[in-house]
C-alpha positions in Angstrom: -131.0 -19.8 110.2 -128.6 -22.5 111.7 -127.5 -20.0 113.9 -130.7 -19.3 115.4 -131.5 -23.3 115.3 -128.3 -23.6 117.5 -129.3 -20.8 120.0 -132.6 -22.4 120.5 -131.0 -25.8 121.1 -128.9 -24.0 123.9 -131.7 -22.1 125.1 -133.5 -25.5 125.4 -130.6 -27.3 127.0 -130.3 -24.5 129.7 -133.7 -24.6 130.8 -133.8 -28.4 130.9 -130.6 -27.9 133.1 -132.2 -25.1 135.3 -135.3 -27.4 135.6 -133.2 -30.4 136.6 -131.3 -28.5 139.5 -134.5 -26.7 140.8 -136.4 -29.9 141.2 -133.1 -31.3 143.1 -133.3 -28.0 145.1 -137.0 -28.7 145.8 -136.4 -32.5 147.2 -133.5 -32.1 149.2 -134.6 -28.7 150.9 -138.0 -30.6 151.4 -136.3 -33.3 153.1 -134.0 -30.7 155.1 -137.3 -28.9 156.1 -139.3 -31.4 157.7 -136.3 -33.7 158.8 -135.6 -33.4 162.4 -131.7 -34.4 162.0 -130.1 -30.9 161.8 -128.0 -31.8 164.8 -127.5 -35.2 166.4 -125.5 -36.6 168.9 -123.2 -39.5 167.9 -124.4 -43.0 169.1 -121.8 -44.4 170.6 -122.0 -41.5 173.2 -125.4 -42.2 174.6 -126.4 -38.8 175.0 -129.7 -38.0 176.7 -130.0 -35.4 173.7 -130.6 -37.4 170.4 -131.3 -34.8 167.5 -132.9 -31.7 166.7 -134.4 -30.2 163.5 -136.6 -27.2 162.5 -139.6 -28.0 164.0 -138.9 -31.4 166.1 -136.6 -32.3 168.9 -135.9 -35.9 170.3 -134.5 -36.4 174.2 -133.8 -39.6 176.0 -134.4 -38.8 179.3 -133.0 -35.3 179.1 -132.8 -33.0 182.3 -132.2 -29.5 182.0 -130.1 -28.1 184.8 -132.3 -24.9 185.3 -135.5 -26.6 185.2 -136.5 -26.1 188.9 -139.2 -29.0 188.6 -136.5 -31.3 187.5 -138.7 -32.8 184.6 -137.1 -35.5 182.2 -137.8 -35.6 178.7 -138.4 -38.8 176.5 -139.2 -39.0 172.6 -139.2 -36.8 169.7 -142.1 -33.8 170.3 -142.9 -30.5 168.2 -140.9 -27.9 169.1 -143.2 -25.7 170.5 -145.2 -28.2 172.6 -146.5 -26.9 175.6 -144.4 -29.4 177.8 -141.4 -27.6 176.8 -142.5 -24.3 178.1 -140.4 -24.1 180.7 -137.2 -24.8 179.0 -138.2 -22.7 175.4 -135.5 -20.0 176.2 -132.9 -22.5 176.1 -134.3 -24.8 173.5 -135.3 -22.0 171.1 -132.9 -19.0 171.0 -133.2 -15.9 169.0 -131.2 -17.1 166.2 -133.1 -20.1 165.8 -136.3 -18.0 165.2 -134.3 -16.7 162.4 -133.3 -19.9 161.0 -136.9 -21.2 160.9 -138.2 -17.8 159.3 -135.1 -18.1 156.6 -136.3 -21.8 156.4 -140.1 -20.9 155.6 -139.2 -18.4 153.3 -136.6 -20.7 151.3 -138.9 -23.3 150.9 -141.8 -20.8 149.7 -139.6 -19.6 147.0 -138.2 -23.1 145.8 -141.6 -24.3 145.9 -143.4 -21.4 143.9 -140.4 -21.6 141.1 -140.8 -25.2 141.2 -144.4 -24.7 140.0 -143.7 -21.8 137.1 -140.9 -23.9 135.7 -143.0 -26.9 135.5 -145.6 -24.6 134.0 -143.1 -23.5 131.2 -141.9 -27.3 130.9 -145.4 -28.3 129.8 -145.9 -24.8 127.9 -148.7 -23.4 130.3 -146.2 -20.5 130.5 -143.8 -19.0 127.9 -140.4 -20.4 128.2 -138.9 -18.1 126.7 -140.5 -15.0 128.6 -138.1 -12.5 130.3 -140.5 -11.8 132.9 -140.5 -15.5 134.1 -136.8 -15.7 133.7 -136.6 -12.6 136.2 -138.8 -14.2 138.5 -137.3 -17.9 138.9 -133.9 -16.3 139.3 -134.9 -14.1 141.7 -136.9 -17.2 143.8 -133.6 -19.4 143.5 -131.2 -16.6 144.5 -133.2 -15.5 147.9 -133.7 -19.4 148.6 -129.7 -20.0 147.9 -129.3 -16.9 150.3 -131.5 -17.9 153.1 -130.4 -21.7 153.0 -126.5 -20.4 153.3 -127.6 -18.2 156.1 -129.1 -21.1 158.0 -126.1 -23.5 157.1 -123.4 -20.8 158.4 -125.6 -20.2 161.6 -126.5 -23.6 162.5 -122.6 -24.7 161.9 -121.0 -22.0 164.1 -124.1 -22.2 166.8 -123.8 -26.1 167.1 -120.3 -25.6 169.0 -121.9 -23.6 171.4 -121.9 -25.3 174.7 -124.7 -22.6 176.3 -127.2 -24.7 173.7 -127.1 -28.0 173.3 -124.9 -29.8 176.0 -121.6 -31.7 175.0 -121.2 -30.2 171.6 -117.9 -32.3 171.2 -120.4 -35.5 171.1 -122.7 -33.8 168.5 -122.3 -34.0 164.6 -124.2 -32.1 161.8 -126.6 -34.6 160.5 -128.4 -35.8 157.4 -131.2 -32.7 157.1 -128.2 -30.2 157.0 -126.3 -32.3 154.3 -129.4 -32.0 152.2 -129.7 -28.4 153.0 -126.2 -27.9 151.4 -127.2 -30.2 148.5 -130.1 -27.8 147.9 -127.9 -24.4 148.2 -125.7 -25.6 146.0 -128.7 -26.9 143.2 -130.2 -23.2 143.7 -126.8 -21.8 142.9 -126.6 -23.7 139.8 -130.5 -23.0 138.8 -129.5 -19.2 139.4 -126.6 -19.5 136.9 -128.4 -21.5 134.0 -131.3 -19.1 134.4 -128.8 -15.9 134.0 -127.1 -17.6 131.1 -130.8 -17.9 129.4 -131.6 -14.0 130.3 -128.0 -13.0 128.7 -128.8 -15.0 125.8 -132.2 -13.4 125.4 -130.8 -10.3 125.8 -128.1 -10.9 123.0 -130.7 -12.1 120.7 -132.8 -9.1 121.2 -129.7 -6.7 120.3 -128.9 -8.2 117.5 -132.6 -8.4 116.0 -132.6 -4.6 116.8 -129.4 -4.2 115.4 -130.5 -5.3 112.0 -134.0 -3.4 112.3 -132.4 -0.5 112.7 -129.9 -1.0 109.6 -132.7 -2.1 107.6 -133.6 1.6 106.1 -129.9 2.0 105.4 -129.5 -1.4 103.5 -132.6 -0.4 101.5 -131.2 3.0 100.5 -127.9 1.5 99.9 -129.7 -1.1 97.5 -131.8 1.1 95.8 -128.6 3.7 94.8 -126.8 0.6 93.4 -127.1 1.0 89.3 -129.1 -1.9 87.3 -127.2 -4.0 85.4 -127.8 -3.9 81.6 -127.5 -6.5 79.0 -124.2 -6.2 78.3 -123.4 -2.8 78.5 -120.3 -1.5 80.1 -121.3 1.2 82.3 -124.1 -0.8 83.6 -127.0 2.3 83.1 -129.8 1.4 81.2 -131.3 4.2 78.6 -134.1 4.8 76.2 -134.6 6.7 72.9 -137.2 8.1 71.1 -137.3 7.8 67.1 -139.6 7.9 64.4 -142.6 7.9 66.8 -141.4 4.8 68.5 -139.4 4.6 72.1 -136.1 2.1 72.0 -134.1 0.5 74.5 -130.2 1.5 74.3 -127.8 -0.9 76.6 -125.1 0.6 78.2 -122.8 0.2 75.1 -125.2 2.6 73.1 -126.7 -0.1 71.1 -130.5 -0.4 70.0 -131.9 -3.4 70.8 -135.9 -3.4 70.5 -138.7 -0.9 70.2 -140.9 -0.8 73.5 
């Protein structure tokens, strides 16, 4: 009984830690998802490029060399704003589309898992259900992999001179750091959920072993002799005499009429 209570406490602790890191991943990746600070210029250089996020870009009089109308761009705008149509091939290269799509997949995965684990916390869903353990693990594993790919690609491409100008004057910003924290939080969440899953498997294995051994234990108990009232052999005997039935202990002594 004490071992069972200890296992339950460990399982509850792992669930609460997994839920904590799940919430951290949700908050930090939401900030990374909506923030335009994935890549930003260093203020001391006064660059015409200011910053860019997954969905927003900011310029301060930027003039693209290949723009045949020589239009200067000011302010922060939605990255698919029609005004950027002439420079969209440079502004949003194919790899950036991939980064955006992976961001959507990661955000939806973390959101669904947060809702599921929150429902388990308030007991709307079964906290010990292996089906939900698998689902939440897969959600965070998928989200972590997508975010890790985003981080690697963005870090490599931020040094590419064919994309944002003067990469030596740019740096990875606040949103990149939030995405990194979200990736680590997803990794910890997967770890605690996996530990819960393993614990469930171990408990089911022990329970099945006890259940399978039940008939053998019962048969062994039935084959054991019943102790007598002081007989050496432990075998209880009866004898009939004079129309009555008498109990005889293991030592052969008659006790009383039955």
